[in-house]
N, CA, C and O atoms as a CHARMM CRD file, in Angstrom:
* protein
*
  344
    1    1 UNK  N     98.47500  66.64300 105.24800 PROA 1      0.00000
    2    1 UNK  CA    98.81000  67.67600 106.19600 PROA 1      0.00000
    3    1 UNK  C     99.00500  69.04100 105.67100 PROA 1      0.00000
    4    1 UNK  O     99.91800  69.26200 104.87500 PROA 1      0.00000
    5    2 UNK  N     98.08700  70.10700 106.12500 PROA 2      0.00000
    6    2 UNK  CA    97.98600  71.37000 105.51800 PROA 2      0.00000
    7    2 UNK  C     98.73800  72.25000 106.40700 PROA 2      0.00000
    8    2 UNK  O     98.28700  72.47200 107.53000 PROA 2      0.00000
    9    3 UNK  N     99.87500  72.79300 106.01300 PROA 3      0.00000
   10    3 UNK  CA   100.79400  73.60400 106.73900 PROA 3      0.00000
   11    3 UNK  C    100.28200  75.20300 106.76900 PROA 3      0.00000
   12    3 UNK  O    101.08000  76.12400 106.59600 PROA 3      0.00000
   13    4 UNK  N     99.05600  75.38400 106.97600 PROA 4      0.00000
   14    4 UNK  CA    98.49700  76.81200 106.94400 PROA 4      0.00000
   15    4 UNK  C     97.41900  77.04400 105.85400 PROA 4      0.00000
   16    4 UNK  O     96.49000  77.82400 106.06000 PROA 4      0.00000
   17    5 UNK  N     97.53600  76.44900 104.84500 PROA 5      0.00000
   18    5 UNK  CA    96.69500  76.53300 103.64400 PROA 5      0.00000
   19    5 UNK  C     96.30400  77.93900 103.33600 PROA 5      0.00000
   20    5 UNK  O     97.08600  78.79700 102.92700 PROA 5      0.00000
   21    6 UNK  N     94.88500  78.12400 103.59200 PROA 6      0.00000
   22    6 UNK  CA    94.33800  79.37100 103.15500 PROA 6      0.00000
   23    6 UNK  C     94.97600  80.69000 103.96400 PROA 6      0.00000
   24    6 UNK  O     95.13000  81.77400 103.40200 PROA 6      0.00000
   25    7 UNK  N     95.32400  80.44600 105.34900 PROA 7      0.00000
   26    7 UNK  CA    95.74700  81.33700 105.96600 PROA 7      0.00000
   27    7 UNK  C     97.25700  81.97900 105.54500 PROA 7      0.00000
   28    7 UNK  O     97.56800  83.16900 105.60400 PROA 7      0.00000
   29    8 UNK  N     98.07700  80.89000 105.11800 PROA 8      0.00000
   30    8 UNK  CA    99.25300  81.28400 104.49600 PROA 8      0.00000
   31    8 UNK  C     99.21100  81.92700 103.23600 PROA 8      0.00000
   32    8 UNK  O    100.03200  82.80600 102.97400 PROA 8      0.00000
   33    9 UNK  N     98.23700  81.54000 102.33200 PROA 9      0.00000
   34    9 UNK  CA    98.07900  82.27200 101.02200 PROA 9      0.00000
   35    9 UNK  C     97.61000  83.64800 101.20200 PROA 9      0.00000
   36    9 UNK  O     98.02900  84.54900 100.47400 PROA 9      0.00000
   37   10 UNK  N     96.76000  83.85400 102.13700 PROA 10     0.00000
   38   10 UNK  CA    96.22100  85.07600 102.60900 PROA 10     0.00000
   39   10 UNK  C     97.29100  86.07100 103.17500 PROA 10     0.00000
   40   10 UNK  O     97.30200  87.24900 102.81900 PROA 10     0.00000
   41   11 UNK  N     98.17700  85.56000 104.05700 PROA 11     0.00000
   42   11 UNK  CA    99.10500  86.33000 104.57400 PROA 11     0.00000
   43   11 UNK  C    100.22900  86.57000 103.57600 PROA 11     0.00000
   44   11 UNK  O    100.87100  87.60200 103.76700 PROA 11     0.00000
   45   12 UNK  N    100.59300  85.78400 102.51900 PROA 12     0.00000
   46   12 UNK  CA   101.54900  86.23600 101.52000 PROA 12     0.00000
   47   12 UNK  C    100.78700  87.08100 100.62000 PROA 12     0.00000
   48   12 UNK  O    101.42000  87.99100 100.08500 PROA 12     0.00000
   49   13 UNK  N     99.66700  86.97300 100.37000 PROA 13     0.00000
   50   13 UNK  CA    98.96600  88.05100  99.39900 PROA 13     0.00000
   51   13 UNK  C     98.93000  89.44600 100.19600 PROA 13     0.00000
   52   13 UNK  O     98.98400  90.49500  99.55400 PROA 13     0.00000
   53   14 UNK  N     98.84700  89.45400 101.44700 PROA 14     0.00000
   54   14 UNK  CA    98.72400  90.59900 102.33400 PROA 14     0.00000
   55   14 UNK  C    100.09300  91.24400 102.40100 PROA 14     0.00000
   56   14 UNK  O    100.10900  92.46700 102.54200 PROA 14     0.00000
   57   15 UNK  N    101.13800  90.65400 102.32700 PROA 15     0.00000
   58   15 UNK  CA   102.49900  91.10200 102.45800 PROA 15     0.00000
   59   15 UNK  C    102.67000  91.74800 101.13900 PROA 15     0.00000
   60   15 UNK  O    103.19500  92.86200 101.10900 PROA 15     0.00000
   61   16 UNK  N    102.24700  91.11500  99.93000 PROA 16     0.00000
   62   16 UNK  CA   102.42100  91.59400  98.56800 PROA 16     0.00000
   63   16 UNK  C    101.69700  92.98200  98.52900 PROA 16     0.00000
   64   16 UNK  O    102.23500  93.98200  98.05400 PROA 16     0.00000
   65   17 UNK  N    100.40800  92.97000  99.07600 PROA 17     0.00000
   66   17 UNK  CA    99.66100  94.17000  98.74500 PROA 17     0.00000
   67   17 UNK  C    100.07000  95.41100  99.80500 PROA 17     0.00000
   68   17 UNK  O     99.89800  96.58100  99.46300 PROA 17     0.00000
   69   18 UNK  N    100.58100  95.08900 101.01100 PROA 18     0.00000
   70   18 UNK  CA   101.05100  96.13500 101.88800 PROA 18     0.00000
   71   18 UNK  C    102.31600  96.55700 101.46600 PROA 18     0.00000
   72   18 UNK  O    102.57200  97.76100 101.42800 PROA 18     0.00000
   73   19 UNK  N    103.14500  95.70400 101.14300 PROA 19     0.00000
   74   19 UNK  CA   104.48400  96.08200 100.84700 PROA 19     0.00000
   75   19 UNK  C    104.81300  96.62800  99.27100 PROA 19     0.00000
   76   19 UNK  O    105.84800  97.21700  98.95700 PROA 19     0.00000
   77   20 UNK  N    103.80300  96.33000  98.44400 PROA 20     0.00000
   78   20 UNK  CA   103.97200  96.76400  97.25300 PROA 20     0.00000
   79   20 UNK  C    104.06800  98.23700  96.86700 PROA 20     0.00000
   80   20 UNK  O    104.90300  98.63500  96.05400 PROA 20     0.00000
   81   21 UNK  N    103.22400  99.00000  97.44800 PROA 21     0.00000
   82   21 UNK  CA   103.60700 100.45900  97.22200 PROA 21     0.00000
   83   21 UNK  C    104.89000 101.00000  97.73900 PROA 21     0.00000
   84   21 UNK  O    105.40300 101.94000  97.13300 PROA 21     0.00000
   85   22 UNK  N    105.47100 100.49900  98.81300 PROA 22     0.00000
   86   22 UNK  CA   106.73100 100.86700  99.37600 PROA 22     0.00000
   87   22 UNK  C    107.79200 100.33900  98.35300 PROA 22     0.00000
   88   22 UNK  O    108.67300 101.09300  97.94000 PROA 22     0.00000
   89   23 UNK  N    107.70700  99.18900  97.99800 PROA 23     0.00000
   90   23 UNK  CA   108.59100  98.72700  96.98600 PROA 23     0.00000
   91   23 UNK  C    108.68800  99.43700  95.76300 PROA 23     0.00000
   92   23 UNK  O    109.76100  99.75100  95.24800 PROA 23     0.00000
   93   24 UNK  N    107.41600  99.72400  95.23600 PROA 24     0.00000
   94   24 UNK  CA   107.23700 100.45200  93.85600 PROA 24     0.00000
   95   24 UNK  C    107.84000 101.77000  93.99800 PROA 24     0.00000
   96   24 UNK  O    108.54300 102.24800  93.10800 PROA 24     0.00000
   97   25 UNK  N    107.56100 102.42900  95.19800 PROA 25     0.00000
   98   25 UNK  CA   108.23900 103.77400  95.34100 PROA 25     0.00000
   99   25 UNK  C    109.76900 103.75100  95.34100 PROA 25     0.00000
  100   25 UNK  O    110.48500 104.53400  94.71600 PROA 25     0.00000
  101   26 UNK  N    110.17000 102.75500  96.12000 PROA 26     0.00000
  102   26 UNK  CA   111.64500 102.82000  96.32200 PROA 26     0.00000
  103   26 UNK  C    112.41100 102.26500  95.11400 PROA 26     0.00000
  104   26 UNK  O    113.55100 102.64000  94.84200 PROA 26     0.00000
  105   27 UNK  N    111.69300 101.30300  94.36400 PROA 27     0.00000
  106   27 UNK  CA   112.41600 100.83500  93.11300 PROA 27     0.00000
  107   27 UNK  C    112.51100 101.95500  92.24200 PROA 27     0.00000
  108   27 UNK  O    113.59500 102.31300  91.78000 PROA 27     0.00000
  109   28 UNK  N    111.21800 102.64500  91.94100 PROA 28     0.00000
  110   28 UNK  CA   111.28600 103.78100  90.96100 PROA 28     0.00000
  111   28 UNK  C    112.39700 104.84200  91.18200 PROA 28     0.00000
  112   28 UNK  O    113.15100 105.28600  90.31600 PROA 28     0.00000
  113   29 UNK  N    112.36000 105.18200  92.56000 PROA 29     0.00000
  114   29 UNK  CA   113.25400 106.25600  92.95500 PROA 29     0.00000
  115   29 UNK  C    114.72500 105.64900  92.67700 PROA 29     0.00000
  116   29 UNK  O    115.51100 106.28700  91.97700 PROA 29     0.00000
  117   30 UNK  N    115.03000 104.58700  93.15500 PROA 30     0.00000
  118   30 UNK  CA   116.26300 103.89700  92.96800 PROA 30     0.00000
  119   30 UNK  C    116.80700 103.94000  91.61500 PROA 30     0.00000
  120   30 UNK  O    117.96400 104.25600  91.33700 PROA 30     0.00000
  121   31 UNK  N    115.92000 103.61200  90.81700 PROA 31     0.00000
  122   31 UNK  CA   116.32700 103.44700  89.46200 PROA 31     0.00000
  123   31 UNK  C    116.59700 104.88500  88.73300 PROA 31     0.00000
  124   31 UNK  O    117.49300 105.00600  87.89800 PROA 31     0.00000
  125   32 UNK  N    115.79800 105.89600  89.09700 PROA 32     0.00000
  126   32 UNK  CA   116.09800 107.22100  88.77400 PROA 32     0.00000
  127   32 UNK  C    117.37700 107.74600  89.23600 PROA 32     0.00000
  128   32 UNK  O    118.16000 108.40200  88.54800 PROA 32     0.00000
  129   33 UNK  N    117.54300 107.37400  90.56800 PROA 33     0.00000
  130   33 UNK  CA   118.85800 107.93100  91.19800 PROA 33     0.00000
  131   33 UNK  C    119.94400 107.24800  90.51700 PROA 33     0.00000
  132   33 UNK  O    120.95000 107.90900  90.26000 PROA 33     0.00000
  133   34 UNK  N    119.88700 105.89500  90.15300 PROA 34     0.00000
  134   34 UNK  CA   120.97100 105.35300  89.57200 PROA 34     0.00000
  135   34 UNK  C    121.32200 105.80200  88.36300 PROA 34     0.00000
  136   34 UNK  O    122.51600 105.87800  88.07300 PROA 34     0.00000
  137   35 UNK  N    120.28600 106.18700  87.43000 PROA 35     0.00000
  138   35 UNK  CA   120.50600 106.65900  86.21900 PROA 35     0.00000
  139   35 UNK  C    121.36000 108.08000  86.42300 PROA 35     0.00000
  140   35 UNK  O    122.40200 108.30300  85.80800 PROA 35     0.00000
  141   36 UNK  N    120.79100 108.96200  87.33300 PROA 36     0.00000
  142   36 UNK  CA   121.24200 110.25900  87.62600 PROA 36     0.00000
  143   36 UNK  C    122.82700 110.23700  88.04300 PROA 36     0.00000
  144   36 UNK  O    123.67300 111.00200  87.57800 PROA 36     0.00000
  145   37 UNK  N    123.06300 109.19400  89.02400 PROA 37     0.00000
  146   37 UNK  CA   124.34700 108.93800  89.53500 PROA 37     0.00000
  147   37 UNK  C    125.20800 108.53800  88.49500 PROA 37     0.00000
  148   37 UNK  O    126.38000 108.89500  88.61900 PROA 37     0.00000
  149   38 UNK  N    124.86000 107.78600  87.35600 PROA 38     0.00000
  150   38 UNK  CA   125.69300 107.21000  86.34400 PROA 38     0.00000
  151   38 UNK  C    125.86200 108.38800  85.27700 PROA 38     0.00000
  152   38 UNK  O    126.93500 108.47100  84.68100 PROA 38     0.00000
  153   39 UNK  N    124.99000 109.16600  85.05600 PROA 39     0.00000
  154   39 UNK  CA   125.03300 110.32100  84.24700 PROA 39     0.00000
  155   39 UNK  C    126.07700 111.48400  84.69700 PROA 39     0.00000
  156   39 UNK  O    126.87700 112.06800  83.96500 PROA 39     0.00000
  157   40 UNK  N    125.86900 111.66500  86.05400 PROA 40     0.00000
  158   40 UNK  CA   126.69200 112.64000  86.56200 PROA 40     0.00000
  159   40 UNK  C    128.08700 112.28800  87.10300 PROA 40     0.00000
  160   40 UNK  O    128.98200 113.11600  87.26700 PROA 40     0.00000
  161   41 UNK  N    128.19100 110.78200  87.40100 PROA 41     0.00000
  162   41 UNK  CA   129.49700 110.30300  87.94800 PROA 41     0.00000
  163   41 UNK  C    129.55200 110.65000  89.33600 PROA 41     0.00000
  164   41 UNK  O    130.69800 110.65100  89.78600 PROA 41     0.00000
  165   42 UNK  N    128.62400 110.95000  90.16100 PROA 42     0.00000
  166   42 UNK  CA   128.52900 111.26900  91.38200 PROA 42     0.00000
  167   42 UNK  C    128.34200 109.87700  92.16200 PROA 42     0.00000
  168   42 UNK  O    127.23100 109.36100  92.04000 PROA 42     0.00000
  169   43 UNK  N    129.20000 109.27200  92.87300 PROA 43     0.00000
  170   43 UNK  CA   129.15400 108.00000  93.44000 PROA 43     0.00000
  171   43 UNK  C    129.00100 108.10900  95.12100 PROA 43     0.00000
  172   43 UNK  O    129.30300 107.18300  95.87400 PROA 43     0.00000
  173   44 UNK  N    128.57100 109.17500  95.48400 PROA 44     0.00000
  174   44 UNK  CA   128.43000 109.29100  96.94000 PROA 44     0.00000
  175   44 UNK  C    127.17000 108.56200  97.48000 PROA 44     0.00000
  176   44 UNK  O    126.05200 108.72600  96.99100 PROA 44     0.00000
  177   45 UNK  N    127.43500 107.75900  98.50700 PROA 45     0.00000
  178   45 UNK  CA   126.35700 106.78300  99.06500 PROA 45     0.00000
  179   45 UNK  C    125.27700 107.74000  99.53600 PROA 45     0.00000
  180   45 UNK  O    124.10800 107.41000  99.33900 PROA 45     0.00000
  181   46 UNK  N    125.51800 108.76700 100.07400 PROA 46     0.00000
  182   46 UNK  CA   124.39900 109.72400 100.75000 PROA 46     0.00000
  183   46 UNK  C    123.45100 110.19400  99.66200 PROA 46     0.00000
  184   46 UNK  O    122.24700 110.33500  99.88000 PROA 46     0.00000
  185   47 UNK  N    123.97300 110.41400  98.57700 PROA 47     0.00000
  186   47 UNK  CA   123.27700 110.86600  97.45000 PROA 47     0.00000
  187   47 UNK  C    122.04800 109.88400  97.03300 PROA 47     0.00000
  188   47 UNK  O    120.99400 110.33700  96.58800 PROA 47     0.00000
  189   48 UNK  N    122.29100 108.47100  97.22300 PROA 48     0.00000
  190   48 UNK  CA   121.32800 107.52900  97.05600 PROA 48     0.00000
  191   48 UNK  C    120.33100 107.11100  98.27000 PROA 48     0.00000
  192   48 UNK  O    119.19800 106.64500  98.14900 PROA 48     0.00000
  193   49 UNK  N    121.01700 107.38500  99.43700 PROA 49     0.00000
  194   49 UNK  CA   120.43600 106.93100 100.74100 PROA 49     0.00000
  195   49 UNK  C    119.37800 107.90300 101.13400 PROA 49     0.00000
  196   49 UNK  O    118.24400 107.47800 101.35700 PROA 49     0.00000
  197   50 UNK  N    119.65700 109.19200 101.24000 PROA 50     0.00000
  198   50 UNK  CA   118.83500 110.11700 101.70000 PROA 50     0.00000
  199   50 UNK  C    117.43600 110.33000 101.04200 PROA 50     0.00000
  200   50 UNK  O    116.41100 110.43900 101.71400 PROA 50     0.00000
  201   51 UNK  N    117.46600 110.38300  99.64400 PROA 51     0.00000
  202   51 UNK  CA   116.17000 110.32800  99.09200 PROA 51     0.00000
  203   51 UNK  C    115.29800 109.16100  99.07300 PROA 51     0.00000
  204   51 UNK  O    114.07500 109.25000  98.96800 PROA 51     0.00000
  205   52 UNK  N    116.00400 107.95900  99.18500 PROA 52     0.00000
  206   52 UNK  CA   115.23800 106.82500  99.46300 PROA 52     0.00000
  207   52 UNK  C    114.66600 106.73100 100.90200 PROA 52     0.00000
  208   52 UNK  O    113.61900 106.10800 101.07100 PROA 52     0.00000
  209   53 UNK  N    115.29700 107.31400 101.94400 PROA 53     0.00000
  210   53 UNK  CA   114.77500 107.28000 103.17800 PROA 53     0.00000
  211   53 UNK  C    113.62900 108.34100 103.21100 PROA 53     0.00000
  212   53 UNK  O    112.60600 108.09700 103.85200 PROA 53     0.00000
  213   54 UNK  N    113.78200 109.51700 102.53000 PROA 54     0.00000
  214   54 UNK  CA   112.68600 110.49600 102.62700 PROA 54     0.00000
  215   54 UNK  C    111.49500 109.88900 101.83100 PROA 54     0.00000
  216   54 UNK  O    110.35500 110.10600 102.24100 PROA 54     0.00000
  217   55 UNK  N    111.71600 109.08300 100.62900 PROA 55     0.00000
  218   55 UNK  CA   110.50700 108.40500 100.00100 PROA 55     0.00000
  219   55 UNK  C    109.90100 107.36900 100.92300 PROA 55     0.00000
  220   55 UNK  O    108.68300 107.21900 100.83200 PROA 55     0.00000
  221   56 UNK  N    110.55600 106.64200 101.78500 PROA 56     0.00000
  222   56 UNK  CA   110.07800 105.60800 102.56500 PROA 56     0.00000
  223   56 UNK  C    109.43800 106.34000 103.65900 PROA 56     0.00000
  224   56 UNK  O    108.36400 105.86600 104.02900 PROA 56     0.00000
  225   57 UNK  N    109.80700 107.26800 104.19000 PROA 57     0.00000
  226   57 UNK  CA   108.89400 107.98500 105.17200 PROA 57     0.00000
  227   57 UNK  C    107.62500 108.68100 104.63600 PROA 57     0.00000
  228   57 UNK  O    106.56400 108.75000 105.25600 PROA 57     0.00000
  229   58 UNK  N    107.88200 109.23400 103.29800 PROA 58     0.00000
  230   58 UNK  CA   106.66200 109.61700 102.71000 PROA 58     0.00000
  231   58 UNK  C    105.65600 108.68800 102.46600 PROA 58     0.00000
  232   58 UNK  O    104.48900 108.98100 102.72900 PROA 58     0.00000
  233   59 UNK  N    105.97500 107.53100 101.96600 PROA 59     0.00000
  234   59 UNK  CA   105.13400 106.34800 101.85800 PROA 59     0.00000
  235   59 UNK  C    104.49700 105.96000 103.29300 PROA 59     0.00000
  236   59 UNK  O    103.29200 105.73500 103.40400 PROA 59     0.00000
  237   60 UNK  N    105.31500 105.90200 104.28700 PROA 60     0.00000
  238   60 UNK  CA   104.79500 105.58100 105.59900 PROA 60     0.00000
  239   60 UNK  C    103.84400 106.49100 105.98200 PROA 60     0.00000
  240   60 UNK  O    102.77500 106.02600 106.37800 PROA 60     0.00000
  241   61 UNK  N    104.00800 107.87600 105.95300 PROA 61     0.00000
  242   61 UNK  CA   103.11000 108.91600 106.33400 PROA 61     0.00000
  243   61 UNK  C    101.89300 108.87900 105.67300 PROA 61     0.00000
  244   61 UNK  O    100.85500 109.14700 106.27900 PROA 61     0.00000
  245   62 UNK  N    101.90200 108.49200 104.16900 PROA 62     0.00000
  246   62 UNK  CA   100.73200 108.63600 103.41600 PROA 62     0.00000
  247   62 UNK  C     99.81900 107.19900 103.70800 PROA 62     0.00000
  248   62 UNK  O     98.60400 107.21100 103.90500 PROA 62     0.00000
  249   63 UNK  N    100.50100 106.21700 103.69400 PROA 63     0.00000
  250   63 UNK  CA    99.86400 104.90400 103.67200 PROA 63     0.00000
  251   63 UNK  C    100.00100 103.95200 104.97400 PROA 63     0.00000
  252   63 UNK  O     99.60200 102.78800 105.00200 PROA 63     0.00000
  253   64 UNK  N    100.61700 104.61400 106.02900 PROA 64     0.00000
  254   64 UNK  CA   100.99100 103.93700 107.28000 PROA 64     0.00000
  255   64 UNK  C     99.63400 103.44000 107.98500 PROA 64     0.00000
  256   64 UNK  O     99.65200 102.28900 108.42300 PROA 64     0.00000
  257   65 UNK  N     98.58300 104.11600 108.12100 PROA 65     0.00000
  258   65 UNK  CA    97.59200 103.91800 108.81200 PROA 65     0.00000
  259   65 UNK  C     96.73000 102.76100 108.06500 PROA 65     0.00000
  260   65 UNK  O     96.03400 101.99800 108.73600 PROA 65     0.00000
  261   66 UNK  N     96.79900 102.66400 106.72900 PROA 66     0.00000
  262   66 UNK  CA    96.11200 101.66600 105.93100 PROA 66     0.00000
  263   66 UNK  C     96.91200 100.39200 106.08500 PROA 66     0.00000
  264   66 UNK  O     96.31800  99.32200 106.22000 PROA 66     0.00000
  265   67 UNK  N     98.35600 100.46200 106.07000 PROA 67     0.00000
  266   67 UNK  CA    99.07500  99.30300 106.21700 PROA 67     0.00000
  267   67 UNK  C     98.90500  98.58700 107.43900 PROA 67     0.00000
  268   67 UNK  O     98.81100  97.36000 107.39300 PROA 67     0.00000
  269   68 UNK  N     98.84500  99.28100 108.67800 PROA 68     0.00000
  270   68 UNK  CA    98.58300  98.79200 109.99200 PROA 68     0.00000
  271   68 UNK  C     97.27500  98.28000 110.13700 PROA 68     0.00000
  272   68 UNK  O     97.06300  97.23500 110.75200 PROA 68     0.00000
  273   69 UNK  N     96.39800  98.94200 109.61600 PROA 69     0.00000
  274   69 UNK  CA    94.97600  98.41300 109.71800 PROA 69     0.00000
  275   69 UNK  C     94.83000  97.12300 109.04800 PROA 69     0.00000
  276   69 UNK  O     94.28000  96.20700 109.65900 PROA 69     0.00000
  277   70 UNK  N     95.25600  96.95200 107.87700 PROA 70     0.00000
  278   70 UNK  CA    95.25100  95.64200 107.11200 PROA 70     0.00000
  279   70 UNK  C     96.02300  94.57000 107.85000 PROA 70     0.00000
  280   70 UNK  O     95.52800  93.44500 107.91100 PROA 70     0.00000
  281   71 UNK  N     97.29900  94.84200 108.46800 PROA 71     0.00000
  282   71 UNK  CA    97.97100  93.88500 109.05700 PROA 71     0.00000
  283   71 UNK  C     97.27600  93.42700 110.43400 PROA 71     0.00000
  284   71 UNK  O     97.27700  92.26700 110.84600 PROA 71     0.00000
  285   72 UNK  N     96.72100  94.45400 111.03600 PROA 72     0.00000
  286   72 UNK  CA    96.15900  94.10500 112.49200 PROA 72     0.00000
  287   72 UNK  C     94.80000  93.33200 112.05900 PROA 72     0.00000
  288   72 UNK  O     94.42900  92.37300 112.73600 PROA 72     0.00000
  289   73 UNK  N     94.17900  93.68900 111.10500 PROA 73     0.00000
  290   73 UNK  CA    92.93100  92.83900 110.81000 PROA 73     0.00000
  291   73 UNK  C     93.27600  91.42600 110.47900 PROA 73     0.00000
  292   73 UNK  O     92.54000  90.51600 110.86000 PROA 73     0.00000
  293   74 UNK  N     94.46400  91.17200 109.72000 PROA 74     0.00000
  294   74 UNK  CA    94.88400  89.88200 109.42400 PROA 74     0.00000
  295   74 UNK  C     95.17200  89.05300 110.63600 PROA 74     0.00000
  296   74 UNK  O     94.68600  87.93800 110.82500 PROA 74     0.00000
  297   75 UNK  N     96.10200  89.74800 111.55000 PROA 75     0.00000
  298   75 UNK  CA    96.46800  89.17800 112.80700 PROA 75     0.00000
  299   75 UNK  C     95.18100  88.73100 113.56800 PROA 75     0.00000
  300   75 UNK  O     95.04100  87.58000 113.97900 PROA 75     0.00000
  301   76 UNK  N     94.33100  89.63100 113.71500 PROA 76     0.00000
  302   76 UNK  CA    93.06600  89.41800 114.40800 PROA 76     0.00000
  303   76 UNK  C     92.29900  88.12500 113.94800 PROA 76     0.00000
  304   76 UNK  O     91.88700  87.30400 114.76800 PROA 76     0.00000
  305   77 UNK  N     92.12700  87.98700 112.55600 PROA 77     0.00000
  306   77 UNK  CA    91.41100  87.06100 111.94500 PROA 77     0.00000
  307   77 UNK  C     92.37200  85.86600 112.14300 PROA 77     0.00000
  308   77 UNK  O     91.78500  84.81900 112.41900 PROA 77     0.00000
  309   78 UNK  N     93.61800  85.79600 112.06900 PROA 78     0.00000
  310   78 UNK  CA    94.27400  84.44400 112.15500 PROA 78     0.00000
  311   78 UNK  C     94.33000  84.07100 113.73600 PROA 78     0.00000
  312   78 UNK  O     94.38600  82.88100 114.04600 PROA 78     0.00000
  313   79 UNK  N     94.31800  84.90400 114.56800 PROA 79     0.00000
  314   79 UNK  CA    94.27700  84.53100 116.07600 PROA 79     0.00000
  315   79 UNK  C     92.69200  83.85800 116.25200 PROA 79     0.00000
  316   79 UNK  O     92.53400  82.80400 116.86700 PROA 79     0.00000
  317   80 UNK  N     91.66000  84.53500 115.69100 PROA 80     0.00000
  318   80 UNK  CA    90.31500  83.93800 115.86300 PROA 80     0.00000
  319   80 UNK  C     90.27500  82.55000 115.18100 PROA 80     0.00000
  320   80 UNK  O     89.70400  81.59700 115.70900 PROA 80     0.00000
  321   81 UNK  N     90.91700  82.47400 113.96300 PROA 81     0.00000
  322   81 UNK  CA    90.79600  81.24500 113.30300 PROA 81     0.00000
  323   81 UNK  C     91.56800  80.07500 114.08300 PROA 81     0.00000
  324   81 UNK  O     91.14000  78.92000 114.08700 PROA 81     0.00000
  325   82 UNK  N     92.74400  80.46900 114.74700 PROA 82     0.00000
  326   82 UNK  CA    93.41800  79.48100 115.64000 PROA 82     0.00000
  327   82 UNK  C     92.55500  79.15000 116.81500 PROA 82     0.00000
  328   82 UNK  O     92.40700  77.98400 117.18000 PROA 82     0.00000
  329   83 UNK  N     92.02400  80.08900 117.36600 PROA 83     0.00000
  330   83 UNK  CA    91.09100  79.75900 118.49100 PROA 83     0.00000
  331   83 UNK  C     89.93700  78.89500 118.20000 PROA 83     0.00000
  332   83 UNK  O     89.37900  78.18500 119.03700 PROA 83     0.00000
  333   84 UNK  N     89.61500  78.99900 116.96700 PROA 84     0.00000
  334   84 UNK  CA    88.39100  78.08300 116.63200 PROA 84     0.00000
  335   84 UNK  C     88.88200  76.62700 116.21200 PROA 84     0.00000
  336   84 UNK  O     88.11900  75.71400 115.89700 PROA 84     0.00000
  337   85 UNK  N     90.22100  76.55200 116.25400 PROA 85     0.00000
  338   85 UNK  CA    90.87600  75.11600 116.00000 PROA 85     0.00000
  339   85 UNK  C     90.98500  74.96600 114.55700 PROA 85     0.00000
  340   85 UNK  O     90.93200  73.79400 114.18600 PROA 85     0.00000
  341   86 UNK  N     91.12700  75.86200 113.62400 PROA 86     0.00000
  342   86 UNK  CA    91.50400  75.48300 112.41900 PROA 86     0.00000
  343   86 UNK  C     91.25500  76.46600 111.47300 PROA 86     0.00000
  344   86 UNK  O     91.54800  76.27400 110.29300 PROA 86     0.00000
């Protein structure tokens, strides 16, 4: 009994490739902010949240159309494959 097989693997790979740039940007920025907060002993949550929000918005603005295009193509292919029966 195959529970998705190639479609599941392709979907997981797609999530990794589409979410990778966002994760990398937020991880890098968060690490830098954490070091900065530890060095300056400024523990205000807004100091960490607002730059991360701005970075996420910047990544979405820069790569949003590519992300949506990849996800829409996958959904279309998945529906087509389900309509074909397998």
